[in-house]
C-alpha positions in Angstrom: 89.0 24.4 11.6 88.7 22.1 8.5 86.3 19.0 8.7 87.3 15.9 7.0 84.5 14.0 5.0 84.4 10.3 4.8 83.7 8.8 1.4 80.2 7.6 0.8 81.3 4.0 0.6 82.9 4.1 4.0 79.8 5.8 5.5 77.7 3.1 4.0 79.7 0.2 5.3 79.9 1.8 8.7 76.1 2.2 8.8 75.6 -1.3 7.6 77.9 -2.7 10.2 76.1 -0.7 12.9 72.7 -1.8 11.7 73.8 -5.5 11.8 75.2 -5.0 15.3 72.0 -3.6 16.5 70.0 -6.4 14.9 72.2 -9.0 16.6 71.8 -7.2 20.0 68.0 -7.1 19.5 68.0 -10.8 18.5 70.0 -11.7 21.4 67.6 -9.7 23.8 64.6 -11.6 22.3 66.3 -14.9 22.6 67.4 -14.2 26.3 63.9 -12.9 27.2 62.2 -15.9 25.6 64.5 -18.4 27.2 64.1 -16.7 30.6 60.4 -16.2 30.6 58.6 -18.7 28.2 59.9 -22.1 29.6 59.2 -21.0 33.2 55.6 -19.6 32.4 54.4 -21.8 29.7 56.7 -24.8 29.7 57.9 -24.1 26.1 61.4 -25.1 24.8 64.2 -22.6 24.8 65.1 -21.1 21.3 68.4 -20.6 19.5 69.6 -17.3 18.1 68.5 -18.0 14.6 65.0 -18.9 15.9 64.8 -15.7 17.6 65.9 -13.9 14.4 63.0 -15.8 12.5 60.7 -14.8 15.4 61.6 -11.1 14.8 61.0 -11.3 11.1 57.7 -13.1 11.6 56.4 -10.6 14.1 57.5 -7.8 11.7 55.7 -9.4 8.8 52.6 -10.1 10.9 52.3 -6.8 12.7 53.2 -4.5 9.8 52.0 -6.3 6.7 53.5 -6.6 3.3 53.6 -2.8 2.5 57.1 -1.3 2.5 56.4 2.4 3.4 53.8 3.9 5.8 51.1 6.2 4.5 52.6 9.0 6.6 55.9 9.0 4.6 53.9 9.0 1.3 51.9 12.0 2.5 55.0 13.9 3.2 56.4 13.4 -0.2 53.1 14.3 -1.8 53.1 17.6 0.4 56.7 18.3 -0.7 55.9 17.8 -4.3 53.0 20.3 -4.0 55.3 22.8 -2.4 57.9 22.4 -5.0 55.2 23.0 -7.9 54.1 26.2 -6.1 57.8 27.6 -5.9 59.1 30.1 -8.4 62.4 29.3 -10.3 64.2 31.7 -7.8 62.8 29.7 -4.8 63.6 26.5 -6.2 67.2 27.6 -6.8 67.5 28.8 -3.4 66.1 25.6 -2.1 68.7 23.6 -4.3 71.6 25.8 -3.0 70.4 25.2 0.6 70.3 21.4 0.2 73.7 21.4 -1.5 75.2 23.3 1.4 73.8 20.7 3.8 74.0 17.6 1.9 76.7 18.1 -0.7 76.0 17.5 -4.4 73.8 14.4 -3.6 70.7 16.4 -3.8 69.0 16.5 -7.3 65.6 18.1 -7.3 62.8 16.5 -9.4 63.1 17.1 -13.1 61.1 20.0 -14.6 57.9 18.9 -16.0 56.7 20.9 -19.0 53.3 22.3 -18.5 50.9 22.4 -21.4 
């Protein structure tokens, strides 16, 4: 059985559309929950879709701050770089081949750094 692979561009567009749809659904959920609860409980005005989107971005900014990545992801990257440095050239090639088998030729390992 032969699998067809979609081109990268098509995958990217499909994922972008899916993310946009999810964002719209979450925004509609926030808007409907606000309009259902807040006017009845606190006497506040109903909000529009765009105000709900702004509320989502504001809450994201206030709750997570200005940093892009979490420290956990940076810790993973640091551990991977340490493991890479400890690998022998044979282990590195085996790792590259395994990644190519799973991910295609997308994977490019870090450049070899000359040691002095």
